[in-house]
C-alpha positions as CSV (number, residue, x, y, z in Angstrom):
1,M,-23.3,-14.5,50.5
2,K,-26.8,-15.0,51.9
3,R,-29.5,-13.7,49.6
4,L,-32.6,-12.4,51.3
5,F,-34.5,-11.7,48.1
6,F,-34.5,-13.2,44.6
7,G,-32.0,-12.1,42.1
8,G,-30.0,-8.9,42.3
9,V,-26.3,-8.0,41.6
10,H,-23.4,-6.7,43.6
11,P,-21.6,-4.0,41.5
12,A,-18.6,-2.1,42.8
13,D,-20.2,0.5,45.1
14,K,-17.7,3.4,44.5
15,K,-19.0,5.1,47.6
16,E,-15.5,5.8,48.9
17,L,-15.3,8.8,46.6
18,S,-17.8,10.8,48.7
19,A,-18.5,8.9,51.9
20,N,-15.5,10.2,53.9
21,V,-15.7,13.8,52.8
22,E,-17.2,16.3,55.3
23,L,-20.7,17.5,54.5
24,Q,-20.4,20.9,52.8
25,M,-22.5,24.0,52.3
26,K,-21.3,26.4,49.6
27,K,-22.6,29.8,48.2
28,E,-26.3,29.7,47.3
29,P,-27.3,30.0,43.7
30,K,-28.2,33.4,42.1
31,Q,-31.4,31.9,40.8
32,V,-33.4,28.8,41.6
33,T,-35.8,27.1,39.2
34,I,-38.7,25.4,41.1
35,P,-40.5,22.9,38.9
36,M,-44.3,22.6,39.5
37,S,-43.9,18.8,39.1
38,Q,-41.5,17.2,41.7
39,H,-43.7,14.2,42.6
40,I,-45.7,11.4,41.2
41,G,-49.1,12.7,40.3
42,A,-50.8,15.9,39.2
43,P,-48.5,18.9,38.8
44,C,-49.0,22.0,40.8
45,E,-50.4,25.3,39.6
46,P,-48.3,28.4,40.4
47,L,-49.7,30.5,43.3
48,V,-47.4,33.5,42.5
49,A,-46.9,35.8,39.6
50,V,-43.9,37.3,37.9
51,G,-42.7,40.3,39.9
52,D,-43.9,38.9,43.3
53,T,-41.6,38.9,46.2
54,V,-41.5,35.6,48.0
55,K,-40.0,34.3,51.3
56,K,-38.0,31.1,51.8
57,G,-40.4,28.3,52.6
58,Q,-43.4,30.1,51.1
59,K,-45.8,27.9,49.2
60,I,-45.6,28.8,45.5
61,G,-47.5,26.0,43.9
62,D,-50.3,23.6,44.8
63,G,-53.0,21.5,43.2
64,K,-55.8,19.0,43.7
65,G,-55.8,15.2,43.6
66,L,-52.6,13.3,43.9
67,C,-50.5,16.4,44.4
68,V,-48.3,18.0,47.1
69,P,-47.2,21.7,47.2
70,V,-43.9,23.1,46.3
71,H,-42.1,25.9,48.1
72,A,-39.6,28.7,47.5
73,S,-36.1,27.6,48.5
74,V,-34.8,31.1,48.7
75,S,-36.3,34.5,49.3
76,G,-36.3,37.0,46.5
77,K,-38.3,38.0,43.4
78,V,-40.1,35.8,40.9
79,V,-38.5,36.7,37.5
80,A,-40.2,34.1,35.3
81,I,-42.9,31.4,35.2
82,E,-42.3,29.3,32.2
83,K,-41.3,25.9,31.0
84,R,-37.7,24.9,31.9
85,R,-35.7,21.8,31.5
86,H,-36.5,19.1,34.1
87,V,-34.2,16.3,35.2
88,N,-36.6,13.9,33.5
89,G,-35.6,15.4,30.2
90,Q,-38.9,17.2,29.6
91,D,-39.7,20.9,29.7
92,V,-41.9,21.5,32.8
93,L,-43.7,24.6,34.0
94,S,-41.4,26.2,36.7
95,V,-41.2,29.3,38.9
96,V,-37.8,31.0,38.6
97,I,-36.7,33.1,41.7
98,E,-33.9,35.6,41.8
99,N,-32.1,35.1,45.1
100,D,-31.9,38.2,47.3
101,Y,-29.6,36.3,49.7
102,K,-31.6,37.5,52.7
103,D,-33.2,34.1,53.4
104,T,-36.3,35.9,54.8
105,E,-38.3,33.1,56.3
106,D,-42.0,32.3,55.7
107,T,-43.6,31.5,59.1
108,S,-47.0,30.3,58.0
109,M,-46.4,26.7,59.1
110,T,-46.8,26.0,62.8
111,A,-44.2,24.2,64.8
112,Y,-45.4,21.5,67.3
113,E,-42.7,20.5,69.8
114,D,-45.0,18.1,71.5
115,Y,-46.4,16.1,68.6
116,S,-47.9,13.5,70.9
117,K,-50.9,15.8,71.3
118,L,-51.6,16.0,67.6
119,S,-54.2,13.8,65.9
120,D,-53.2,11.4,63.1
121,D,-55.1,13.4,60.5
122,K,-53.3,16.6,61.7
123,I,-49.9,15.0,61.3
124,I,-50.8,13.8,57.8
125,D,-52.0,17.3,56.9
126,I,-48.7,18.8,58.1
127,I,-46.7,16.4,56.0
128,R,-48.7,17.4,52.9
129,E,-48.4,21.1,53.5
130,A,-44.6,20.7,53.9
131,G,-44.5,19.1,50.4
132,I,-42.9,15.9,51.6
133,V,-42.5,13.1,49.1
134,G,-40.4,9.9,48.9
135,M,-37.0,11.5,49.2
136,G,-35.1,8.4,48.1
137,G,-36.1,9.2,44.5
138,A,-39.6,7.6,44.3
139,T,-41.2,11.0,45.0
140,F,-44.6,9.5,45.9
141,A,-46.7,11.8,48.2
142,T,-45.8,10.8,51.8
143,N,-49.2,12.0,53.2
144,V,-51.0,9.7,50.8
145,K,-48.8,6.7,51.6
146,A,-49.2,7.2,55.3
147,A,-52.9,7.7,55.1
148,S,-53.4,4.6,53.0
149,S,-51.3,2.6,55.4
150,M,-53.3,3.4,58.6
151,E,-54.6,0.4,60.4
152,K,-53.0,-1.9,57.8
153,V,-49.3,-1.9,58.9
154,K,-47.7,-4.3,61.3
155,V,-44.1,-3.5,60.2
156,L,-42.8,0.0,59.6
157,I,-39.4,0.0,57.8
158,A,-37.0,2.9,57.5
159,N,-35.1,2.4,54.3
160,A,-31.4,3.3,54.7
161,C,-30.0,0.7,52.2
162,E,-29.0,3.3,49.6
163,C,-28.0,0.3,47.4
164,E,-27.1,2.2,44.2
165,P,-23.3,2.6,43.6
166,Y,-21.7,6.1,44.2
167,I,-24.6,7.5,46.3
168,T,-24.0,8.4,50.0
169,S,-26.4,11.2,50.8
170,D,-28.5,9.0,53.1
171,D,-25.4,7.6,54.7
172,M,-24.2,11.2,55.4
173,L,-27.7,12.2,56.8
174,L,-27.6,9.3,59.3
175,R,-24.1,10.1,60.4
176,M,-24.7,13.8,60.9
177,Y,-28.4,14.0,61.9
178,P,-29.5,10.6,63.2
179,E,-31.9,12.2,65.7
180,R,-33.9,13.8,62.9
181,V,-34.5,10.4,61.2
182,L,-35.3,8.6,64.5
183,E,-37.7,11.3,65.7
184,G,-39.4,11.3,62.3
185,M,-39.8,7.5,62.6
186,R,-41.5,8.0,66.0
187,I,-43.9,10.6,64.5
188,I,-45.0,8.1,61.8
189,C,-45.2,5.4,64.4
190,Q,-47.7,7.5,66.2
191,V,-49.9,7.6,63.0
192,L,-49.5,3.9,61.9
193,N,-49.1,2.2,65.3
194,P,-47.1,-0.7,63.9
195,E,-46.2,-3.8,66.0
196,R,-42.6,-3.8,64.7
197,V,-40.4,-0.8,63.7
198,V,-37.2,-1.5,61.7
199,L,-34.4,0.7,60.5
200,A,-32.8,-1.3,57.7
201,I,-29.3,-0.5,56.5
202,E,-26.7,-2.3,54.5
203,E,-23.5,-3.5,56.1
204,N,-21.2,-1.3,53.9
205,K,-22.2,1.8,55.9
206,K,-20.1,1.0,59.0
207,A,-19.8,4.6,60.4
208,A,-23.6,5.2,60.2
209,I,-24.2,1.8,61.8
210,E,-22.0,2.7,64.8
211,V,-23.8,6.1,65.1
212,L,-27.2,4.4,65.1
213,K,-26.2,1.8,67.6
214,K,-25.3,4.6,70.1
215,E,-28.5,6.5,69.3
216,L,-30.7,3.4,69.8
217,A,-28.9,1.9,72.8
218,N,-31.8,2.7,75.1
219,D,-34.6,2.5,72.5
220,K,-36.7,-0.5,72.9
221,K,-39.1,0.2,70.0
222,I,-36.8,0.8,67.0
223,E,-34.9,-2.3,65.8
224,L,-31.6,-1.8,63.8
225,V,-31.3,-4.5,61.1
226,V,-28.0,-4.7,59.2
227,L,-28.4,-6.4,55.9
228,P,-25.8,-7.9,53.5
229,T,-25.0,-5.5,50.7
230,R,-26.8,-6.3,47.5
231,Y,-28.5,-4.3,44.7
232,P,-31.5,-3.5,44.5
233,Q,-32.2,-4.2,48.2
234,G,-33.4,-0.6,48.6
235,A,-36.4,-1.3,46.3
236,E,-39.6,-1.6,48.4
237,K,-40.6,-5.1,47.6
238,Q,-37.1,-6.5,47.9
239,L,-36.5,-4.7,51.2
240,V,-39.8,-6.0,52.7
241,Q,-38.8,-9.5,51.8
242,A,-35.3,-9.1,53.2
243,V,-36.7,-7.8,56.5
244,T,-39.9,-9.8,57.0
245,G,-39.5,-12.8,54.7
246,F,-42.8,-12.1,53.0
247,E,-42.8,-11.9,49.2
248,I,-45.1,-9.3,47.7
249,K,-47.0,-10.5,44.6
250,G,-46.9,-8.7,41.3
251,G,-49.3,-5.7,41.2
252,E,-49.5,-5.5,45.0
253,L,-48.0,-3.0,47.5
254,P,-46.1,-3.6,50.7
255,R,-49.3,-3.0,52.8
256,S,-50.7,-6.2,51.3
257,V,-48.3,-8.1,53.7
258,G,-48.7,-5.5,56.5
259,A,-45.6,-3.4,55.8
260,A,-44.8,0.2,55.0
261,V,-41.5,1.5,53.8
262,F,-40.3,5.1,53.9
263,N,-36.8,6.5,53.0
264,V,-34.8,7.8,56.0
265,A,-34.7,11.3,54.5
266,T,-38.5,11.3,54.3
267,F,-38.5,10.6,58.1
268,A,-36.0,13.5,58.7
269,Y,-38.2,15.9,56.7
270,T,-41.3,14.7,58.6
271,Y,-39.6,15.7,61.8
272,G,-38.6,19.1,60.5
273,A,-42.2,19.8,59.3
274,V,-44.0,18.7,62.4
275,C,-41.6,19.9,65.1
276,F,-40.2,23.1,63.4
277,G,-42.8,24.0,60.7
278,R,-40.2,23.6,57.9
279,P,-41.2,22.6,54.4
280,V,-38.9,21.0,51.9
281,T,-36.5,23.7,50.6
282,R,-33.2,21.9,50.5
283,R,-31.6,18.4,50.7
284,I,-28.3,16.6,50.9
285,V,-27.1,15.7,47.4
286,T,-24.1,13.5,46.5
287,V,-22.1,15.1,43.8
288,T,-19.6,12.5,42.8
289,G,-17.9,10.4,40.1
290,E,-14.5,10.1,38.5
291,A,-15.2,13.1,36.3
292,V,-15.7,15.8,39.1
293,N,-12.8,17.4,40.9
294,N,-14.1,17.4,44.5
295,P,-16.6,14.5,45.1
296,G,-18.7,14.9,48.3
297,N,-22.0,15.6,49.8
298,Y,-23.5,19.1,49.6
299,W,-26.5,20.8,51.1
300,L,-28.3,22.2,48.0
301,R,-31.4,24.3,47.7
302,I,-34.2,22.8,45.7
303,G,-33.9,24.4,42.3
304,T,-30.1,24.6,42.2
305,P,-28.9,24.2,38.5
306,F,-26.8,21.1,38.0
307,E,-24.1,23.3,36.5
308,E,-23.8,25.3,39.7
309,A,-23.9,22.1,41.8
310,V,-21.1,20.6,39.8
311,A,-19.1,23.9,40.0
312,Q,-19.4,23.8,43.8
313,A,-17.8,20.4,43.6
314,G,-14.8,21.8,41.8
315,G,-16.2,21.5,38.3
316,L,-15.9,18.8,35.7
317,K,-12.6,17.2,34.6
318,D,-11.4,17.3,31.0
319,N,-12.3,13.7,30.6
320,A,-16.0,14.1,31.5
321,W,-18.3,11.9,29.5
322,K,-21.8,11.9,31.1
323,V,-23.7,13.6,33.9
324,I,-26.5,11.6,35.5
325,A,-29.3,12.5,37.9
326,G,-29.2,9.7,40.3
327,G,-27.1,6.6,40.3
328,P,-25.6,4.6,37.4
329,M,-28.2,1.8,37.5
330,M,-31.5,3.8,37.4
331,G,-30.4,7.4,37.0
332,V,-31.3,9.7,34.0
333,A,-28.5,11.1,31.8
334,Q,-28.6,14.9,31.4
335,E,-28.2,16.6,28.1
336,D,-28.6,20.0,29.6
337,L,-27.0,21.0,32.9
338,S,-29.4,23.9,33.4
339,A,-31.8,21.3,34.8
340,C,-32.2,21.8,38.5
341,T,-32.2,19.7,41.7
342,I,-35.7,18.6,42.8
343,K,-36.9,16.9,46.0
344,G,-36.0,13.4,44.7
345,T,-32.5,14.3,43.5
346,N,-30.1,12.4,45.8
347,C,-27.1,12.3,43.5
348,I,-25.4,14.1,40.6
349,L,-23.1,11.5,39.1
350,C,-20.2,12.7,36.8
351,L,-18.7,9.8,34.8
352,S,-15.5,9.9,32.8
353,E,-14.6,8.5,29.4
354,E,-13.0,5.6,31.2
355,Q,-16.4,4.6,32.5
356,N,-17.7,4.6,28.9
357,G,-15.2,2.1,27.7
358,E,-15.3,0.8,24.2
359,A,-18.6,1.2,22.3
360,K,-20.2,-2.2,22.1
361,E,-22.9,-3.1,19.7
362,E,-25.7,-5.5,20.6
363,N,-25.0,-9.1,19.9
364,P,-27.6,-11.9,19.5
365,C,-29.1,-13.2,22.8
366,I,-27.4,-16.5,23.6
367,R,-30.1,-17.7,26.1
368,C,-27.5,-17.8,28.9
369,G,-30.2,-17.0,31.5
370,A,-28.0,-14.4,33.3
371,C,-30.8,-11.8,33.1
372,V,-33.4,-14.2,34.5
373,K,-31.1,-15.1,37.4
374,A,-30.5,-11.4,38.2
375,C,-34.0,-10.1,37.9
376,P,-35.3,-9.3,41.4
377,M,-38.9,-9.5,40.2
378,N,-38.5,-13.0,38.9
379,L,-39.3,-12.0,35.3
380,Q,-37.8,-13.2,32.0
381,P,-36.1,-10.1,30.6
382,L,-34.8,-11.8,27.5
383,Y,-38.4,-12.5,26.4
384,L,-39.7,-9.1,27.5
385,H,-36.9,-7.7,25.3
386,A,-37.8,-9.9,22.3
387,Y,-41.6,-9.1,22.5
388,G,-40.8,-5.4,23.2
389,K,-38.9,-5.3,20.0
390,K,-41.9,-6.7,18.2
391,A,-44.3,-4.3,20.0
392,D,-46.3,-7.4,21.0
393,T,-48.3,-6.0,23.9
394,K,-50.3,-9.2,24.4
395,E,-47.2,-11.2,25.2
396,L,-45.8,-8.4,27.2
397,K,-48.9,-8.4,29.4
398,R,-48.7,-12.2,29.7
399,L,-45.1,-12.0,30.9
400,N,-46.1,-9.3,33.5
401,V,-44.0,-6.5,32.0
402,M,-45.6,-4.0,34.3
403,D,-43.9,-5.7,37.3
404,C,-40.5,-4.6,36.0
405,I,-39.0,-2.0,38.4
406,E,-36.4,-1.0,35.8
407,C,-33.5,-1.6,38.2
408,G,-31.0,-2.4,35.4
409,C,-29.8,-5.8,36.8
410,C,-30.6,-7.5,33.6
411,S,-28.6,-5.1,31.4
412,Y,-25.8,-5.1,33.9
413,T,-25.4,-8.9,33.6
414,C,-26.1,-9.4,29.9
415,P,-23.0,-10.6,28.0
416,A,-24.6,-9.7,24.7
417,K,-24.9,-6.0,25.8
418,L,-28.6,-5.9,24.9
419,R,-30.4,-2.7,25.8
420,L,-32.9,-4.7,27.9
421,V,-34.2,-2.0,30.2
422,E,-34.6,0.5,27.4
423,T,-36.7,-2.0,25.3
424,I,-38.7,-3.1,28.3
425,R,-39.4,0.5,29.3
426,E,-40.8,1.2,25.8
427,G,-42.9,-1.9,26.1
428,K,-44.4,-0.7,29.4
429,V,-45.3,2.5,27.7
430,R,-47.2,0.7,25.0
431,V,-49.0,-1.5,27.5
432,K,-50.0,1.6,29.5
433,E,-51.4,3.2,26.3
434,E,-53.8,0.3,25.9
435,M,-55.1,0.3,29.4
């Protein structure tokens, strides 16, 4: 198979569990819990108080600096403002809303059907007010990313790779609502004015590819690029290299080679914000795995408890072992299913005891080099692991530990079953503390 970037692996994708099931919308939750931190950067401060009545789409949290607002995903009454469990495993200040099931809409955002008349700064302001972040899981503020890319981008890339196993939410979005993604791309094109516009998708999404070919049949601006399936091709640096051939150096961003990458769902929400005045209040989430009864894709309100989302998918089977927010390679295991969906939640993965297999203890590293071969960042995970165990931050820095994207390729390939990512992550924390 042709490799368009260094390293990577090709695990069984398991996407058939949810890919061919019709997109579903079930009964809305009785309560939603809206964390004030759903993005990279400073958390929001609540703009409401306990006892307030709020509308769906109303801004209920905002802040300064690297921060984007959060909005009520249902209408109803604020019943608590307190720390609640977040998908990252921490307790985070959250606004809890009792759903009145009326879906009374907040109309404070303006819809602009003809966005061609809007200035670039106005579009960026709308994106921020809608609370749009990287919807593929990165959750970086989209307005900041767009503003910092102005006059620096030659290639705009829509990321539809969705390379992690099991996840099909972007695939479903493209099959059901391709026009939202493509129109969002055109809006961002107006801001960035790139020379080349690419929608990059992996070849295992055949139905979505056919839909996009029809939608783009008469479009001379947007180029559909079908890439061979390989993980982690959806990572920014790897995708830029696969599409353009340019390798991004450690510590640099895609704009250093004239590129900008946005997830396809981010484009769809940009379209909704600009053309319809809609903030982020819901998203498509893949609820899947061998341990859930009815795997599929579901429209879920932001703030839906995992336990309710899993119940909508038929509940857990008796052999359930682990529930993960995200995919099996980079997702976060959940110890408490009261944690709620956030803007970056694209998957709730329910694994069975069969996926656990026999417990395996770490064995000594045999210097086979499998982790080095698989690392898409061209690092040496075996040495990062060794120096991480010793807490030797000097050597970790020398070996560029901060370039690790924690994709899990090294752990996936390691025959000794070393907890490489876990140790490297701890090493990165130590290095950050010394900065």
